[in-house]
N, C-alpha and C positions, 0 to 999 in steps of 0.2 A: 085802917091804916096813917096814920098823921101824914101830910107829903112836903117832904125835906128842898128849900129852896137856896140853894147855893150865892149872894148878893158878894159883887168884884166891883170895887170898886175903891181909886184912892180920896173920897173926900170923906174921910168918919163918919163928919153932921151928915150924908146922905145917907154911906151906910148904916144910921142907927135910925133914922128916920123911916127911909124903904123896910126897914128891919121890926121898928117897933109897932109899925102899922101890915105886914101881912105878919108876923107874932099875934093882935088880938085879933087877924080873922084865922088864926088857927094852923098857923104854918112851925113848924120846924127851921131852925133858920141860922143859917153857919152863915160864916165875912171873910173874910178878905179884903186885901188894898191895896195886892199888885196879883201879876200874873202869875205867880211864882208859888204865896203861898194859896193863887189859887191849885195850883198842879198837885199840889200839900193835899190842900182839903180832899180836892174827885182823885186818888190817889188813898184815901184814910176810906170816905163810903161816899157814893154815885147820890146826886141826889135828883130830884126828877126834874126842879128848875134852876134852868141861872140865870142870874142877871146878874149883865156884864155892859161894864162900861169899854171902853176902847179907849180912851190917851189913861196910862198906866205905867208906869216907872217897870225894870224888867221886859219880863213879860205885854205885849198891847190886846187888846182885846180878842183880835182878828187872829194872831198869833194864838190867841187861847182858845178861840173858835175853832182854828182851821186841827189843832188836836184835838178836839174835843171830840168832830166830828167824822177825822180817822180813826178814830179809835171804837174797835166792836165794837165795847164791851160800855164807853158811855155817846153815841151815837146818839142811841133814843134823847139822850135827852134834849128836853125842849131847851131852848135860847129865846132872853127879849135879849138884844143889843141894846144899853142907856145909853145911851153917849149927848150931847153939846154940837159934834157935828154934825152938820147939816151940808143938802147937800147929794145930789142922785148917784151918786162913788163911789160916795160912803153905801147908802142901802143898799146901793147894787149886789155891792161888793158881798156886804154882811149879808143880803141873801141865796150869791150866789159859793158865799162856806156856807150855808146851814141854817143862817138863823132862824124863826121860828113869829121873830116879832123888830121891828124895830122905831126903838121910840127917842123920841126929844127930851134929854131931864129938863127945860125950860117948859113946857108947855104937862112935864105928867101932873096928871089928877092923881093921889092916891086912892082913890076913891075907884075911879075909869084902873087903875093897878092892878087890886086887887078884884075887880070885875076882869080884866085879862091875864089874870096869874088863871083866876079859877076855869076858864073857860078852857086855858091848853092844858090842865090838868085833869079834865072831864073825860 
């Protein structure tokens, strides 16, 4: 069965880049460009994993992560936070809210991302 990934980021170019690489690796991709769209996507069909930016309009990534992890029907979803927000406080907050990993966008190599997604979804 094909694993599903929801990519949530307000940078369309980045969403398309990640989507292309992950689709090539065999994953089904859903895209959202802000927290509100992500909540709509989650209501329609729960993915196996969410790639989640922090700074977005409407609902930010931390708020969305909190909603996912507090919802009994969604809390099993793996979440990788992807952000350029650097600092221990961001990592700590993501971890405290239930994120499975935290990656800095500027340091993200696409092959490493595919490998990490595969590891989390096995």
